[in-house]
Structure formats: C-alpha cells, structure tokens
MARVO-848314 format. One line per 2 residues: number of its first residue (from 1); their letters; for each residue x, y, z of C-alpha. Coordinates in steps of 0.02 Angstrom, whole numbers. Example, Ala and Ser with C-alpha at 12.3 -4.5 7.8 and 13.67 -1.06 7.14 Angstrom:
<nodes>
1) as) 615,-225,390 ~ 684,-53,357
</nodes>
This chain:
<nodes>
1) mn) -7,8,2 ~ 65,163,-39
3) kl) 78,309,73 ~ -80,406,9
5) de) -182,262,11 ~ -104,233,199
7) fk) -169,416,229 ~ -337,403,139
9) ev) -394,255,252 ~ -371,380,418
11) ld) -472,518,317 ~ -614,366,280
13) ki) -628,338,471 ~ -657,529,490
15) gg) -789,524,347 ~ -887,393,420
17) lr) -898,468,576 ~ -946,650,503
19) yt) -1053,571,391 ~ -1167,506,560
21) vs) -1138,664,638 ~ -1239,741,477
23) il) -1368,610,475 ~ -1428,662,657
25) rw) -1426,844,643 ~ -1542,795,481
27) em) -1652,687,594 ~ -1677,809,740
29) dt) -1719,953,596 ~ -1832,849,498
31) ia) -1922,689,593 ~ -1840,669,753
33) pk) -1948,694,904 ~ -1904,844,1016
35) ts) -1901,710,1176 ~ -1741,627,1078
37) fd) -1648,777,1058 ~ -1537,744,1229
39) yl) -1485,578,1162 ~ -1432,619,972
41) id) -1348,765,1044 ~ -1247,675,1162
43) vs) -1224,527,1013 ~ -1165,651,891
45) sk) -1056,759,1010 ~ -953,591,1054
47) ye) -944,553,854 ~ -891,735,832
49) ae) -757,730,958 ~ -696,549,887
51) af) -670,624,712 ~ -574,781,799
53) ki) -482,657,899 ~ -434,550,737
55) st) -378,727,644 ~ -279,797,777
57) sd) -177,639,799 ~ 24,613,775
59) dy) -34,457,678 ~ -154,581,549
61) in) -1,697,549 ~ 133,590,523
63) kl) 40,497,378 ~ -14,648,309
65) rn) 166,714,291 ~ 211,561,229
67) vi) 134,596,82 ~ 193,779,64
69) ns) 361,733,75 ~ 360,588,-34
71) de) 384,579,-216 ~ 214,507,-233
73) fn) 151,689,-178 ~ 236,768,-359
75) yl) 135,665,-463 ~ -21,730,-396
77) se) -142,843,-471 ~ -127,1031,-401
79) le) -305,1004,-327 ~ -232,879,-233
81) qk) -79,949,-185 ~ -182,1106,-135
83) yl) -309,1000,-36 ~ -160,904,70
85) ld) -73,1055,107 ~ -233,1130,166
87) le) -262,981,277 ~ -83,1009,360
89) dd) -141,1180,407 ~ -291,1142,470
91) ye) -213,1005,587 ~ -85,1142,656
93) kf) -245,1247,696 ~ -360,1111,760
95) kr) -217,1029,864 ~ -218,1177,968
97) ip) -385,1169,1037 ~ -422,1052,1199
99) ed) -520,895,1164 ~ -626,915,1309
101) fy) -659,1099,1254 ~ -707,1049,1084
103) le) -826,916,1151 ~ -907,1040,1255
105) ht) -898,1189,1105 ~ -1007,1055,982
107) kl) -1135,1021,1111 ~ -1150,1199,1168
109) cs) -1182,1228,971 ~ -1313,1081,947
111) ns) -1408,1144,1101 ~ -1397,1336,1051
113) ln) -1480,1289,884 ~ -1626,1203,956
115) aw) -1646,1335,1098 ~ -1644,1462,937
117) ve) -1786,1356,855 ~ -1894,1356,1006
119) ak) -1867,1549,1047 ~ -1914,1590,860
121) ek) -2069,1485,860 ~ -2125,1575,1028
123) nn) -2054,1730,973 ~ -1955,1770,1134
125) ye) -1765,1800,1126 ~ -1748,1777,1309
127) if) -1756,1589,1281 ~ -1601,1612,1167
129) kp) -1522,1745,1243 ~ -1396,1656,1376
131) yl) -1359,1533,1228 ~ -1315,1664,1109
133) lk) -1194,1735,1257 ~ -1115,1585,1290
135) ii) -1086,1545,1102 ~ -998,1718,1077
137) es) -888,1674,1229 ~ -851,1497,1173
139) tk) -818,1540,998 ~ -696,1671,1056
141) kl) -619,1547,1158 ~ -613,1436,995
143) yn) -523,1538,889 ~ -409,1608,1009
145) ym) -354,1433,1041 ~ -314,1397,832
147) yp) -242,1584,813 ~ -151,1615,987
149) ns) -57,1742,916 ~ -167,1843,811
151) sn) -238,2012,849 ~ -398,2011,757
153) iy) -496,1850,791 ~ -637,1894,676
155) dc) -520,1905,526 ~ -482,1723,583
157) ml) -665,1669,584 ~ -672,1757,402
159) nd) -505,1675,348 ~ -604,1489,399
161) fe) -756,1519,283 ~ -644,1589,149
163) lg) -454,1592,152 ~ -374,1743,102
165) it) -521,1865,136 ~ -491,2003,285
167) sd) -612,2121,356 ~ -512,2286,271
169) fi) -560,2199,108 ~ -736,2172,145
171) dk) -754,2346,226 ~ -691,2418,75
173) lf) -803,2330,-63 ~ -963,2348,66
175) ne) -927,2551,73 ~ -913,2566,-121
177) lk) -1078,2451,-137 ~ -1161,2565,2
179) eg) -1113,2715,-97 ~ -1198,2643,-246
181) ii) -1341,2565,-191 ~ -1419,2675,-43
183) pi) -1463,2802,-168 ~ -1550,2681,-262
185) ik) -1647,2616,-112 ~ -1702,2790,-56
187) nl) -1766,2826,-216 ~ -1878,2686,-230
189) kd) -2070,2719,-230 ~ -2179,2614,-124
191) nn) -2262,2468,-194 ~ -2414,2394,-95
193) qe) -2420,2241,-216 ~ -2484,2101,-108
195) kl) -2374,1946,-109 ~ -2424,1802,-209
197) tk) -2481,1689,-53 ~ -2565,1514,-40
199) ky) -2552,1382,76 ~ -2481,1210,14
201) dd) -2454,1042,110 ~ -2279,989,112
203) sk) -2291,842,0 ~ -2347,995,-138
205) li) -2193,1104,-124 ~ -2080,944,-115
207) el) -2154,904,-280 ~ -2122,1090,-330
209) ak) -1954,1076,-269 ~ -1900,927,-362
211) yl) -1972,996,-527 ~ -1882,1155,-515
213) ld) -1721,1078,-445 ~ -1709,955,-590
215) yi) -1759,1122,-724 ~ -1599,1204,-662
217) gf) -1470,1042,-648 ~ -1489,970,-476
219) dn) -1475,793,-486 ~ -1632,729,-386
221) tm) -1570,534,-362 ~ -1418,608,-275
223) ga) -1521,697,-146 ~ -1667,716,-29
225) ls) -1782,855,28 ~ -1867,912,188
227) iy) -1977,1052,263 ~ -1878,1140,397
229) th) -1908,1309,473 ~ -1745,1383,393
231) gy) -1685,1353,207 ~ -1517,1249,196
233) tm) -1411,1143,95 ~ -1313,1000,189
235) kl) -1195,885,93 ~ -1187,724,182
237) nn) -1078,631,62 ~ -1017,641,-99
239) yd) -1162,563,-175 ~ -1299,632,-43
241) tr) -1325,803,-45 ~ -1498,867,77
243) it) -1596,1018,34 ~ -1727,1097,163
245) fs) -1861,1255,147 ~ -1994,1336,252
247) nt) -2174,1281,219 ~ -2223,1457,209
249) sn) -2376,1531,122 ~ -2279,1660,17
251) it) -2257,1558,-136 ~ -2109,1682,-213
253) dv) -2006,1642,-42 ~ -2041,1447,-80
255) vs) -1980,1464,-261 ~ -1830,1576,-213
257) tv) -1779,1481,-86 ~ -1776,1305,-167
259) vh) -1687,1392,-338 ~ -1545,1467,-199
261) eg) -1521,1299,-108 ~ -1524,1202,-279
263) gh) -1364,1312,-340 ~ -1268,1261,-172
265) gi) -1318,1080,-205 ~ -1260,1107,-389
267) fe) -1105,1173,-336 ~ -1089,1000,-229
269) qn) -1132,883,-345 ~ -1003,929,-479
271) vs) -851,944,-373 ~ -707,848,-484
273) pi) -692,673,-435 ~ -504,699,-411
275) lt) -575,802,-248 ~ -716,691,-200
277) qy) -606,522,-194 ~ -559,604,-11
279) kt) -683,548,99 ~ -680,719,199
281) yd) -675,849,61 ~ -785,990,79
283) vn) -808,1154,-12 ~ -757,1274,123
285) kc) -762,1426,3 ~ -927,1513,59
287) gl) -922,1673,-31 ~ -890,1558,-177
289) he) -1031,1449,-135 ~ -1144,1579,-104
291) sq) -1107,1663,-266 ~ -1181,1513,-365
293) sr) -1345,1502,-248 ~ -1383,1684,-258
295) fy) -1342,1688,-444 ~ -1481,1574,-475
297) en) -1578,1641,-360 ~ -1559,1821,-414
299) il) -1480,1852,-593 ~ -1566,1687,-659
301) gr) -1724,1663,-558 ~ -1790,1825,-540
303) nk) -1797,1841,-734 ~ -1948,1837,-816
305) nf) -1866,1718,-955 ~ -1835,1586,-826
307) fi) -2003,1551,-803 ~ -2070,1564,-1005
309) pi) -2006,1379,-1021 ~ -2093,1305,-888
311) yd) -2228,1430,-825 ~ -2361,1310,-881
313) dl) -2286,1174,-776 ~ -2288,1283,-620
315) kn) -2461,1344,-645 ~ -2514,1151,-653
317) il) -2410,1106,-500 ~ -2471,1260,-396
319) ni) -2649,1279,-453 ~ -2646,1450,-488
321) dm) -2720,1556,-653 ~ -2629,1724,-665
323) sl) -2525,1783,-806 ~ -2342,1763,-805
325) dd) -2314,1935,-787 ~ -2418,1952,-641
327) fi) -2324,1789,-576 ~ -2142,1880,-611
329) sn) -2187,2039,-531 ~ -2192,1962,-357
331) fn) -1995,1919,-380 ~ -1955,2086,-430
333) ia) -2028,2216,-313 ~ -1901,2314,-222
335) kr) -1938,2390,-61 ~ -1877,2386,129
337) sk) -1936,2250,240 ~ -1868,2172,393
339) ir) -1838,1982,334 ~ -1675,1937,265
341) te) -1748,1776,182 ~ -1891,1867,107
343) ad) -1791,2016,46 ~ -1775,2075,-147
345) el) -1602,2058,-207 ~ -1568,2260,-201
347) ty) -1619,2275,-8 ~ -1544,2113,27
349) cm) -1376,2187,21 ~ -1412,2293,172
351) hi) -1476,2153,278 ~ -1305,2089,264
353) ii) -1206,2230,298 ~ -1313,2272,454
355) ry) -1267,2080,515 ~ -1076,2099,457
357) ei) -1048,2263,557 ~ -1138,2171,709
359) er) -1027,2042,704 ~ -862,2138,665
361) di) -922,2242,811 ~ -955,2100,932
363) fs) -779,2023,911 ~ -684,2188,910
365) gk) -782,2214,1093 ~ -859,2390,1030
367) ld) -1026,2314,1076 ~ -1121,2281,1246
369) ln) -1200,2111,1207 ~ -1346,2131,1320
371) el) -1400,2262,1215 ~ -1383,2162,1060
373) ps) -1577,2170,1000 ~ -1583,2359,1031
375) iw) -1423,2393,927 ~ -1508,2248,779
377) nq) -1662,2353,785 ~ -1561,2534,770
379) ky) -1477,2470,620 ~ -1629,2418,540
381) ke) -1700,2597,581 ~ -1533,2687,511
383) yl) -1497,2587,345 ~ -1685,2527,289
385) dm) -1803,2651,398 ~ -1887,2502,461
387) di) -1952,2468,648 ~ -1935,2310,722
389) tn) -2072,2253,838 ~ -2036,2093,895
391) dr) -1903,1953,916 ~ -1940,1847,766
393) eg) -1934,1990,633 ~ -1776,2041,719
395) il) -1618,1969,790 ~ -1717,1773,793
397) qd) -1730,1779,612 ~ -1572,1684,557
399) mh) -1494,1530,639 ~ -1309,1548,579
401) ws) -1264,1635,762 ~ -1352,1497,854
403) eg) -1225,1368,773 ~ -1078,1477,826
405) af) -1052,1524,602 ~ -994,1704,654
407) gy) -909,1778,500 ~ -1023,1674,389
409) fp) -1130,1828,334 ~ -1027,1941,240
411) fy) -1009,1800,111 ~ -1165,1820,40
413) lm) -1141,1995,5 ~ -967,1949,-71
415) gt) -1062,1802,-173 ~ -1178,1937,-252
417) if) -1024,2057,-290 ~ -962,1895,-390
419) dg) -1114,1876,-497 ~ -1130,2042,-543
421) ml) -938,2016,-639 ~ -1012,1819,-667
423) ld) -1174,1904,-784 ~ -1052,2006,-887
425) hi) -937,1855,-916 ~ -1091,1731,-964
427) ne) -1152,1858,-1076 ~ -998,1861,-1177
429) kl) -963,1688,-1171 ~ -1107,1603,-1191
431) gn) -1220,1751,-1275 ~ -1356,1817,-1209
433) vd) -1417,1754,-1047 ~ -1617,1809,-1077
435) dl) -1606,1703,-1244 ~ -1530,1557,-1151
437) lk) -1668,1566,-1025 ~ -1813,1612,-1140
439) ng) -1764,1454,-1255 ~ -1750,1336,-1104
441) ni) -1568,1319,-1099 ~ -1514,1367,-925
443) ke) -1431,1187,-904 ~ -1304,1281,-1043
445) it) -1248,1398,-905 ~ -1265,1247,-787
447) ky) -1130,1151,-873 ~ -1024,1312,-906
449) ln) -1022,1327,-711 ~ -984,1150,-696
451) kn) -836,1165,-790 ~ -766,1326,-740
453) ih) -812,1356,-559 ~ -896,1179,-480
455) ty) -756,1057,-522 ~ -626,1162,-421
457) gg) -737,1148,-274 ~ -648,1258,-137
459) iy) -471,1245,-186 ~ -478,1430,-249
461) ni) -550,1584,-138 ~ -684,1680,-214
463) ne) -556,1827,-265 ~ -444,1705,-345
465) vs) -591,1643,-446 ~ -624,1815,-494
467) nr) -457,1838,-552 ~ -452,1663,-648
469) lf) -638,1695,-738 ~ -628,1871,-757
471) ks) -454,1939,-743 ~ -491,2058,-592
473) dl) -515,2060,-415 ~ -689,2067,-356
475) kv) -769,2248,-384 ~ -948,2319,-355
477) ep) -979,2421,-521 ~ -1047,2270,-616
479) ii) -1171,2216,-480 ~ -1217,2408,-465
481) ry) -1230,2450,-629 ~ -1351,2277,-638
483) fk) -1456,2349,-499 ~ -1470,2530,-572
485) nk) -1521,2459,-746 ~ -1666,2356,-660
487) yn) -1724,2461,-522 ~ -1700,2654,-574
489) k) -1834,2619,-690
</nodes>
C-alpha cells in the first residue's frame, strides 16, 4: 500500500464519523421527536469528538506528512496537492484546541440551535439569549486556541470561511457598494402589491421543489428534500446532498429558496472526482458557494425569461391561474423589509451589511452584548428605515449565530458582488442570458459553471476565482450597474 492510500484510510474513518453526525443533525431538523434531542446531541457530540481526536492525532499528521514529503506528492494534481496542504494547515490549527473544550463547544452549538428554534417559534429572545452569549464567548475561546498570536480574531473567523479574505477587504467593497445602492434604495417608490400567498401541504411543495431543482440541473437521485424552519443545503457525502426549505404561504419565497439552495446543491454535486475521492472533502469557500446559490436565485431566477419555458407546468403544480407578468412581478418588487430571507435582491444587501457590522463589532469588543437586540433594531432603522417590533422579525430570524457561524454572513454579499461580474462574463462567453433562459437552455449555463467553477470545489477562494475567470479582483461596479438598470426604471 502506498503512502497516499494509507492516509486515505484515516480520512475514511473521519468521513464515516462526520457522515453520522450529519445524519443525526438532519434527523433532529426533520423528523426526530424533540424528546430524543438530548440523546441525539450526546451521541453526535461523541462521534464529532472522535473525528476530532483522529484528525489531531500523531498518526494522522505523520501519515499526511509522509505523503507530502514523498515522491508520490509530486505526481498528484494541483488540486490534490493544495487540498493536502490545506489539511496540514487545518491540523496545526485544530491541534491547539483541547479535546474536552471541543466536545463542550460542539454540544453547546447543538443545544443552542435547538434553543433558537424554540425561541423563534415562541417569538421570545430571552429563551435564546443565554445560549447566544455562551456561543459568543465559546467562539472567542475556540479561535484564540486556533490562532493564539492573532490581533484580529474576527479576521480569523473570516479566513475559516474563505481563506485570504480580511475585514479590511470586505469593508472597502461594502462601503463602495453602500455608496452605489443606498441612493437607489432611497428613490424606491412605495409598492403595496400584495404577495402571492397560498397554503400548500408539504408534499405539494416537495413536488414543486423537485421539478425546479431538476430544471436547473440538480440531480434529485443524489439528494433528498425536507421541510424545516430555515432553508439550507447539507452535503452528507459525495453522493448525498440534502436540501431543506420552509413551508410558508409566500410562494415567491418558496420558489426563490428552492432555487437558491439548488445552486448550493449543484455546486456540491459537481466537484471533481479528483477531490471527492477524499471522503472528508468539503467545499469550504462560503463566498464562492453563495455566489452560485445567489446567481441561480437572483440573476437567473428573478428573470422573467427563466419562467417562460416552465410556467405552464408551474401553474399546474401550484394550481394558480394568473399571467406570467403578474407572477414574475412578485419576484421583482424592491422595497424595504424586515426579513432577510424574504428580501428582494437589492435591499438584501443592506440586511447583510447590518449583520456584518454587528459581528465585526461584537468581536472587536465595541458592543454591549446585553444590548444586541436594540443594536439590531437601531441598524434596521438607520439603514432601512424599518421599525422592528418583535424578536422573530428581528434578532431571531437567522440560524447562523446559534451554530457559532460568525463570519459567514458577509460572504452572502461577496457572492452577490461576484455575480455582477459573472453575469457580464456569461453574456460574453455563452451569449445573451435572456435568450438562453427564454429558450429553456439554463442547463447550458449550469454546465459552464460546472466546468469553470464547481469542478475545482473550494480550492481557490472567491477573489482567486474572480481573477481566474474575469482577470480582475472583485469589484462592485458590475452589480451596481445591474441594480441601476433594473430598479431605477
């Protein structure tokens, strides 16, 4: 057995443990009774701890370095070499974390997520507050272990989601974006058009989701769908990508969420086998991931031409009788709103900037943690002129902080900025996007993205991919131009 195969055996053990953890989380989110949560959290935490123990063991690093320092390494592809070197960097970081603390932190994250679900259902922040405060402190400890000499702990969090991206880089982009879009938002006229609402049972929405996902290029035979309070995509292994979305009477939100999560799923399903041969491989580039989901949701999925080839089918599935123009108008109403996941693509940018600025200030010590709900509400008043009147539409609306996922939010907007450049690129390389969509050729776009972005997984960060495809660092001008052309009319 060669050195690489010896190391792969170790990765296979870790992959199996992490798969089990993911399955247990899926069960808790979908069908497991709440009475089983304590037991499932205990079991999953033990599996997570065992995976952590193996990945920080002497045997793990010795076998990994045996590969890196061997002649075999020189014959591996660039993708494999970069992945193995990334694993070595990860080892150095995670080795510094005490095992007992890691077990405690993973349990806290699971309990915190469940507390968030209850708090949101009951519209009561006080249920979640003690968990959020513990998660913040525990996350600080986690990153201080991983990066003991860092003077900017929030940059460390950003790097864990997208290596090489700093808050200074984000500040520059977001400030330029604010200058470009705040005038557009201020000039929006009131639009009181009622949202398309209709209540369906879960099975009907699953049918709708499968249809839409198949249409854009997601392989339903390698995935599964379920209803949850928040939409997300979970890769369990290289042949199993799960998607959730909520059963809301807002049909526009359901369609947009499904198409958004489909973009995530398509990315995961089309990573090169060169990378997925490693059972632990995961696309750990959140900005790039969000660029794909938001490209499908917004640039493609809010375009009238997206629906032209499929609208008759959608009317039959949803049992609605309205013109395509009336239907699509629901997707392109730009107005201030309180809920991020239901926001239009323009004002959505401000939802992310609010969260980013709060996160950044939490970990720089600028905020009184006991005042988080009021700070949240003040930001909404300042940026979107919205009065937040209850917890569910305020600080409880997102699941991310409950899981300790600080540093994730800004990458939604990094993805949007990337998408402005990507739209120009697709128009140049494949021809007019409107025509491709109108003729039912969306899968030509999907295949192009498979070949030029998805196959490389997360080996390159979003700015590196920007330079590889567009020959430029990320810049906001294309997405601002897109917004001006669409919403200044």
